[in-house]
C-alpha positions in Angstrom: -8.0 -9.3 77.5 -5.8 -12.4 77.7 -2.6 -12.6 75.8 -2.0 -15.7 73.8 1.4 -17.5 73.7 2.1 -15.6 70.4 3.2 -12.2 71.5 1.5 -10.6 68.6 -2.0 -11.8 69.4 -4.4 -11.3 72.3 -7.9 -12.7 73.0 -11.1 -11.1 74.0 -13.3 -12.9 76.4 -15.4 -15.6 74.7 -12.4 -16.6 72.5 -12.2 -13.8 70.0 -8.5 -13.7 68.9 -7.2 -10.5 67.5 -3.9 -10.0 65.8 -2.0 -7.0 67.2 -0.8 -6.2 63.7 -4.4 -5.2 62.8 -4.9 -2.8 65.6 -1.4 -1.3 66.2 -1.3 0.8 63.1 -4.7 2.3 63.8 -3.4 3.6 67.2 0.0 4.7 65.7 1.9 1.9 67.4 4.0 -1.1 66.5 2.5 -4.5 67.4 5.2 -4.9 70.1 4.5 -1.6 71.6 0.7 -2.3 71.5 1.3 -5.5 73.5 3.5 -3.6 76.0 0.9 -0.9 76.5 -1.8 -3.5 76.9 0.2 -5.2 79.7 0.8 -1.8 81.3 -2.9 -1.0 81.2 -2.4 2.0 79.0 -4.8 0.8 76.2 -8.5 0.5 77.1 -11.0 -1.4 75.2 -14.8 -2.1 75.2 -16.6 -4.8 73.3 -20.2 -4.2 72.2 -22.5 -6.9 70.7 -24.9 -5.9 68.0 -28.6 -6.0 68.4 -31.6 -6.3 66.1 -30.4 -5.8 62.5 -26.8 -5.9 63.6 -27.2 -9.2 65.6 -24.1 -11.3 65.2 -21.8 -8.3 64.8 -19.4 -7.0 67.4 -17.7 -3.6 67.7 -14.5 -3.4 69.8 -13.3 0.1 70.6 -9.7 0.6 71.6 -8.5 3.9 73.3 -4.9 4.9 73.6 -4.1 8.5 74.6 -5.9 10.8 72.1 -6.5 7.9 69.6 -9.5 5.7 69.2 -9.7 2.7 66.9 -12.8 0.6 66.2 -12.8 -3.0 64.9 -16.1 -4.3 63.5 -16.3 -8.1 63.7 -18.8 -9.7 61.4 -20.7 -12.9 62.4 -18.5 -14.8 59.9 -15.3 -13.7 61.8 -14.2 -11.1 59.2 -12.9 -7.9 60.7 -13.2 -4.3 59.4 -11.0 -1.7 61.1 -12.0 2.0 61.5 -10.1 4.9 62.9 -11.2 8.1 64.6 -8.4 10.4 65.9 -9.5 12.8 68.5 -6.2 14.6 68.5 
């Protein structure tokens, strides 16, 4: 992940820009705290590209402590957050 100049956004490889304000609440954080935890390496993420009938979609999974948040990115760029708390 590469931080942009705006401290509230970060970029996935291949130029997907994600606003921290969309992910932070799903992980129980403020956007500022999310960015600090990203810089500290405390938030992990994995990006998966869709195949077959989900071609063009992407799922990004964020993990922070006992929380997991998923962000589904459609081929048109729209995003749909999901949450799954394991704690």
